[in-house]
Structure formats: C-alpha cells, structure tokens
N, C-alpha and C positions, 0 to 999 in steps of 0.2 A: 265394702269393708265395714268393720264394726264401728261402734261409737268412737268418735275421734277422741283419743286420750291425750293428745298434745295440741300444740298450736302450730299454725302455718308459719314457716320462717318468713319474716317480712322482706319486702324488696330491698330495704337498706341493708339488712343483714346479708341478704343474697349478694349484694354488690360487694360487700367487704370480703366475702369468701371467694367470689369468682372474678372480681375486677383487679388486675395487677396495677400496682402504683405506676403512674406515669404513662399508662397505655390508654389510648382513646377508646371510647365505647364502640361496640360492634352493633350493627343494625338489628340483627335478630339473634338473640342469645337464648338458649333453652333454659327454662325455669323448672325447678323440681321442688317437691315438698316431702318432708320426713313425716310419715304417718305410722307410728308404732302399732304393730298388730301381733298376732300370735306367732307369725313366721318371720318377724323382723329380726329377731336375734340371730336366726340362722343365716339371714341374708346380709348381715352387717359386714362380714368379712368380704363377701363378694362385691358389695357396694363400694367399700373402700378401695379395693383393687381396681374396680371399674373407674372410680374417680381419678385415681393416680394415672392409670393407663390412658384415660381419655382427657387428661388435663389440657393437652395441647388443643384437642378438638373443641373442648368446652370454652376455653379462654382465648384461643388464638395466640398464646404466648409460649415460646419454646421453654421458658423456665417454669411453666405450670403454675403461674400465679405468684411466684416468689416476689416479695416487695422489692422495688427498685425505683430509681429516679433517673431522669435524663438531664444533662447539662451541656450547654454549648461552650466549647473551648476555642478561643480565637488566638492566633499568634499575631501580635501587633509590633510594628517597628517603634523603637524608642523615639520620643519627640525630638525634633531637630534642635530645639532650644536647650536640651539637657546634654551637657558635654559628657563624653565618656571619661572615665578616670584616667585612661592612658593619655587622652588628649589634653587633660588638664594639668598633667605633670610637666615640670620643666624639661627642656630637651635633654639635659644630662641625666635625668632620672629615668628615662625610658630605656627599655632593653633589659638586660639581666639585673637581678637583684643587686643592690648596692649596700655598702656599709653605712652606718650612721654618719661617720666622718665624711664620706664621699658626698652624701646628700647635703650635709651641712656646707661643704665647700662649694658645691655647684649652685645652691640656692642663695647663698649669701647670708642666710640666717645662722647666727652663731649662738651656741649654748655655752654658758659660763657657769662653773660651779665654784662659788666663793671659797668653800672649804676644801676643794680638791677631791671630794668624795665622789665615787662612782656608784654608790648604792642607789637603788631605784627610788627610795623615798628621800634622797638628799635634795636640799633646796637648789634650784637652778635659776639663772637669769637668761632669758632668751632675748636676743637683740635682733631687730629687723632693720635692714638698711633704710635710711630716710629717702623717701621718694622725691622730696624737694631737692633740686640740684641745679647747679649752673649748667646752662646749655652752651655747647660748643657750636661754632659755625659749621654749616654743612660742608662736606668734602666728597668729591673734589670740586674745587671752584674753577670754573672754566677760565677765569681771568688769570689764574696762576698755573695753568697747565699747557704743556707743549707736547707734541708727538715726537717720540724717540724711536730708535731702532727696535727696542724691546717692548715699547709700550709708552703710556703717558708718563711724563716727567714733570717735576715741579719747576717753576720759573718765577722770576720777579715780574709782576704785572705793571701796568701803567701807573705812573705816579710813585714809583719805587715801592709798590705794595708787595710785601714779603709773605711767603707762606708761614714763616716764623711768627708773624703778627696775626695773620688771619686765622690760622689753625690752633693758636694757643688757647689754653684755658683762660677765660677772662679773669682779670684781677678782682679780688675781693677786698673790701676795706678792712683795715685792722692795723694794730700796732704791736710792738713787742718782738721778741725773738721769733725767727722763722726757720723752718727746716724744709728742704726739698729732697724728696726721695725718688730715685729712679730704679725701677725693678725691670731687669732685662731677662731675655730668654723666653719670652712668651710667643705664642703662635704655633708651637711645636706640639705639645701635649694638650689635648682639648680640656681634660679635667683640670690641669694646673692653670690653664689660661682662663677658663670660666671661673675658677675659684678666686684667682687674683682680681679679675674684673669685679666680681660680686662682693668680695670680702674686704678689699682694701678701700680706704677713703678715696673719694673721687679726686682729691688734690694730688694723690700719688701718680706720678707719670710712669707710663709703661712703654717698654721697648720691644718691638716684635722682630723675630728672626725672619729673614727673607726666604728661608727654606720651609716655612710652614705651608699648610694647605688651606685653601679658602680664606686667604688673608684679608681680602677686601671685606668679607663679612665679619671677620674678627675685629678689624680696625673700626668698622662701623659700630659694632656692639660696644667696644671699649669707649669710643667717643660719645656714644649715646648715654653711657653710664657716667659721663663727666670726666673721663680720664684723657689727659693729653697723651699723645703717642709719639714715639721716636722710632727710627729705623736702626737696627743693628747692622753695621758694616763688617763683614768677615775680613780680618787683617792678619798678616803673617806673624806668628810668634817666633821666638828664638829657636824652639825645638821642632819647627816645621820640617818635614811632614809627619813626624811622630805625633805631634798635636796638630790636627788638621781642622781648621774652621769650616771647610767646605769647598766644593768645586769652583766657586766664584771668588776665592780668596784674593785680596789685593796683596801683591808680593813686592818686597823691597827691590828685587832684581828685575821686575817687569818693566816694559816700556810704559811711559806715561799714558799713551793711548789705550794700551791694554787694560791698565788699572781703571781708567775712566770708563771704559766700556763695561767692565765688571761692576763698577759702582752704579752705572746707569741701569744695568739689569736689576740690581737690588732695589733701586729707587722706583722702578716701574711695577713692583710687586703689589703695592697698595698705596692709596692716597691718604692725605690728611696729616702727615707727620711734620713736626716743627723742626726736626734736625736729625742728626745721626749720632750714634754712640759706637765705640769700637767693640768688636767681638774678638777677644784675644788681642793680637796686634802689637806685642811688645817690640818686635824687631822693626816693623814698618814705622811705628811711631817714634822710634829712636833715631831714624834716618831722615833728616829734614829734606834732603833732595827728593826722596821717593814720596814723602808725605805731602809736600807742597802742592803738586798738581791736584791732588784729591781735595785738599782743604780749600784751594782756590776755586774749584768747581762748585763746592758746597756754598761758598760765599756768594758766587755769581748767581746762584739759584735762590738766594734769600733764605738760607737755612742756617742752623747752628750746629755745633759739634760739642759732644761731651766725652771727656776722658774719664773712664769709669774708675780710675784710681788704683787699679790692680797692679800696674807695671810702674816701677820707678824709672826716673830719668828720661821721660818722654820729651819730645820736642813740640808737643801740641801747642803750648802757650806761645812759644816763640814764633812758630809758623803761622798760627792764627792771627797774631798781631800784625805780621807782615802782610797777610792776605785780607785783613779786615774782616775776619770771620768771628762772629759771636761764639765764644767757647767758655767752658768751665771744666774744672777737674774735681771729682768727688774727693772729699777729705777723709771719708770713712767708708770702708767696704763692710757693710753690716754683718755679712755671713762669711767673712774670710775664714773663720773657724766655725764649721757647721755643727755647733752644739747649742742647745737651748740656753745654757748659762752664759756661753760666750756671746751669743747674739744679744741677749738681754744686757750684758755689760757694755757692748758697743752702742746700743740704743741709749743707755744712760749717759755714756760719754758724749753722744751726739747732742743730747739736751744741754749738757754742760757747755759744749762749744757754742751752741746757739745762743746761750745767755751771755757768753763772753764776746762773741763776734757779731751777733745780730742776725746773721744768715749763714747757713751751712748746707752743703750738698752732700748727700750720701747715696751709695749705690748698693744693689744687692742682686742676687739671682732670684728666680721664681720658684725655688724649691718649696714643697709643701710645708716644711718646717719653718722656713723664713716667712712665708705668707701668714702662717699661724701666729708667729711671734710679733710680726708687724701689726697684724690685726688687733691683737690684745694690747700692744703698747699704745696704739693710736687712739683707743677708745676714750681715754680721759686726758689726752694731751692738752687740749684747750683749757681744761680745768687747772692744768699746771702752768698755764700762762704762755704756751707755745703754739704757734700756728703752723699748719702744713701749707706749703705753696708748691705750685708746679715748677718743673725745671725751667720753663720759659721765663719765670720771674727773675731768674739769674741771667739767662741768655739775653734778655731784652733790656737789661740795665744800660744806662748811658755809658759809653766807652767801649762797648762791644765785648772785649775780653774780660772775663770775671776774675777778680783777684779777691777771693773770699777772705783772705787773711786781713784785708783792710775794709771789709764790709761794715757798713754802719747800720744800726738798728732802723 
C-alpha cells in the first residue's frame, strides 16, 4: 500500500468499538486497521455493511455491540421482625375498609373537635385510653366453680368466699359523689362490644348477653380492660311472646326447676361475672312467687342482682331482702329516649342526683349513640368532682339490699 496517511486505531479505541458493555473478553478477537488509500472511498460502503452483518461474529454478542449492563435481581422474604401492616392492625380493623367512626370505636382512640367543625384543618383533640389500670382477679377461679349440667357454674367457696367479692373490680380510694353505670346488651355485635370495652372508662360495668358467640373471650377481654362484668338473664315481659327475650327465657308460668335450669344454662356461658341483671322481664319480676326461686339461687351462689330500672312495680327489692340477695335498682335509664339531647339531659340529672344522694346507679343499652355520649360525658367527670365506681360498689355495701335513696356520701 502507499504511504500511510492515517494512524493505526489503538487497542483502547478498538476495545471501545468492539467490546460490548458488561460482556467478558473473548480469547481471540480479530483486529483490523483503517488505512486510507485510493480505493478506500469505494470500499467504505462495503466495509460498513460487512461490519454490521458480521457484528455477531466479531463481538460474540447478539446485539452487535450495543451498550448494556447486567444486574442480579433477587427476591427476598421480609425479615420476621418486621410486622406486616395487616398484622399490626387491631382485630376489628382487618377485613373490608371501615369508616373513620368504626375505626375510632374499635381502637378506643377518640377524636374530639371543640368547635364541632368537620373541616380538614379544624383543630382536634385526640385522646388515647390510659394504659395504667386496675387489675381484676383471674377468672374462672377454681375455688368458686362447680360442674353443672350445661357447664361450669359459680358457687360460694370455702370461708364464704363469694364470686361477687373475688370477681369485683377492686375499690379505689376517694371521696365525694359517686356514680355507677351499667351498660347492658354486649356480646352480640362485635363492633359495639369492642367499642364499649375500649371507649368507656374501666369503672363502667358491662353486662353480656348469654346469646353471644365466643363469650369467654369477650368476657376475658372486658375484664382485662378493667371492666367488671355481669350476666343478662332473659326474663318474661308482659307482651311475651310478641317481645321475646330468647329461647331460654325465664317464664312466670314455668315450674321453678325449669327456670333454674334455664338460668343455669345462662350462667354457664362465660365465667367471671359478679351478678345478674334482667333482660326485659317486667312480668316475671312483678310476680314474687315466680321470681323467688331464681333470686334465692343467685344468693346461694354468692352473686348479686341488678334491676335495670326500666319496668315499674317490680318485686325485686322485696324478694331480694327475703332471700338475702345483694341487689340494687337503677334510678335512671340513661337512654330511655334515644336522642343525643335526651341522653345528655339524663346524664346531667345523674350528676345532680349524685351530689344530692352521694351514690347513684344508672343503666343503659350498648347502642353506638349511647356509648358515644357516655364516652364524651365521662372525660371530665372527675374534674367536676364526681367519681365513677363499678356496680359491685353498691352490691357489696353492708346490708345487702341497696337503698340508694338513703345512700350516704
């Protein structure tokens, strides 16, 4: 060839042109030099075509030297110490999406807007339940349990040890007016039950229906949260069976043994209750002859009984005194009229009575509206000089039968 008019392409430049990114070197790779000459112009096109067609042969790469990189992708399991979001959520929050109010009810965290505004930028107060709480004795206690036809039943232990005393919420020191609140109808709807347990002050007593599911777990959860529990006994109302408390209703016309068996079925549904409260029952509670065997059995088992105050003219106080059964009657039914303004008015009247009498018992249902109003009302109750106490504080007073009209501070 003629005199060299250009320079030989260096090895480094050759590598840039011929070595694909991320591809290992080949053992023997052909080298070539560009030497311009008189016939080079005519052969440039043929050379380019040859390079493209022979890209795979020259480089060993199907992409003909196109820049590329290789990266290793590994699929790893999440560390066991990092909980999944679904597992971290409270039980009631799993499953389908819930509204904000449902999440608030189930978690016990309450959101309060002082000005009542619902605007996104409105100031809010978020209250979280206090983790420090009074601990209740474990249930069931083998010393206070006997085997019945339907399952375990409460009984008086050695030394006259009563379930009413052992399962009660311990007394807390304090003076001044006191209010006991019993919320009934729990154990049926899971959301309402969890909301009541989480949102209500621990001193509020809760009554569980015997017709609920998984009642042992519900009773344990309520007592672990500090709530004293009672059992709802289904009793015959005047308009039975139009109003039907359930298949195990205690009837005014039934034989004593039949009513006692039905009561035993209800008592075997869960452990740890301090006493019973009527569910309906205006007719049964108005007939002393039919009521006496039931209350006598409760007394013999070391329990108490609460008349929820909904029915006038009951014979509970008279029969309880005869059978030496600790009992009390609610003076106010908080949600007899299920409207927010009516509930708030009854709660205000409850405070007035507590200041006058020293100790007052009130009852209510477990409706979401009632739970919400009770929760709001109780937040600053102690700041107003009034203490909440469990129902057992009334049932366990000396004398057995409670006469709240003569209660002393």
